N, C-alpha and C positions, 0 to 999 in steps of 0.2 A: 441463510447468511449473506447477506450483500455487502459489497466492499469498492470503494472508487479511490481511488488515485489519483490525486491531481498534483502539478508545477509549479509553481510561479516564478519569478526573478529569474536570473542567471539568460538561458538562451531562450525561455519562453517569454521572458519582457514581463510586461505588468499583466497581460492578460492570463488566465488559470487554464490549465492544458491539460486535459486528461491522457494520466499514462496508464489507466487499468481501470476495468470497471469489469465484476464478478461476482454470479451469484453461483454460492457453494452447492446450492439443489441443480444446479444446472451442468454440475462437472462431475466428472467420473468418481466413483467412492472414493478411488486412490489418490485420485488431484484432489479433493475435497478435503480428504484427510491430512495430504501435503500442507493446504492453506491452513487447516485449522492448527497442524503443528507448530507452523513457523510463525503464525501469531502469540500459540501458549508458550514458544520455545523462549520467544520475545517479551513475553509477558505486557504482551500490548494491552489488555484488558485494564491493569493497573498502573500504567504509564500517566503521566500528567496530562494535560490537554497541550500544553506547551512544554516540548523538551528544549534544553537549551544548552552547548555545552562549552561556549563562550569563545570558541574561535571565530575566526573570520567568516561573518556572512557567507553565505553562498546562494543558490535556490533555494526556495522555500518549497517544502511537500506537507502535505495533509494525505492524511489516511483516516478514511471514515469507512466503521464498520459497524452495520444495522442487523441484529438479530431480536428475533421476536419481540419485535416494538423497544429495544434498548438502541440507544446510539451511542456509539465511543468514538470519539474524535482527538486524535494526534498529528501537530504540527508539527514541523522542526525544520533548522536551515541544516543545508551542506555545509557543516563551517569546519570540519576536517575533526571531531571529536571524536572520541570511541561511541558515544551514542547515536552521534549523527551517522558513522559508519555502518554502525549494526542495524539504522533504523532504514537506512539506504539499502543494504542488502536486503533490508526486508522488502522495501519497495521492487526490486529489479525483479526478485521471485514472485511476487503477485504481480508482476507485467507481465512474464514469463508464461506464469499459467493463464493470463489473461491472450494471450497470444494464440497458447497452445487451445483454449477454448474456442478462439472466432475461429482458427483453422478447422478444430472439427465441427463447428456448425455449417462452417463453408462446405466441406468437401460432403455432408449430410445432405447438402440441396442437392 
């Protein structure tokens, strides 16, 4: 499973800033399980392509997940709504896993 998380708007401005890039095949089994578990807990693959909460628009996030040739993309704005808060927590968890993966790869070199 490959995952890419980006942000635009807010501090990122109009450019798309990559927050996380993960490949669960390159993660330890526990880390891959955590990532899969977070996506499942969020119901990620059942979410619509665009999630809106109706609050004041903030930074825009895009989560792209590719697995076995299937791609699911969810875009949302950090508008303070419960849906956005839940997805933002997912973004933060994915970014933490990506950071840990990068550290592990650097230490292996």
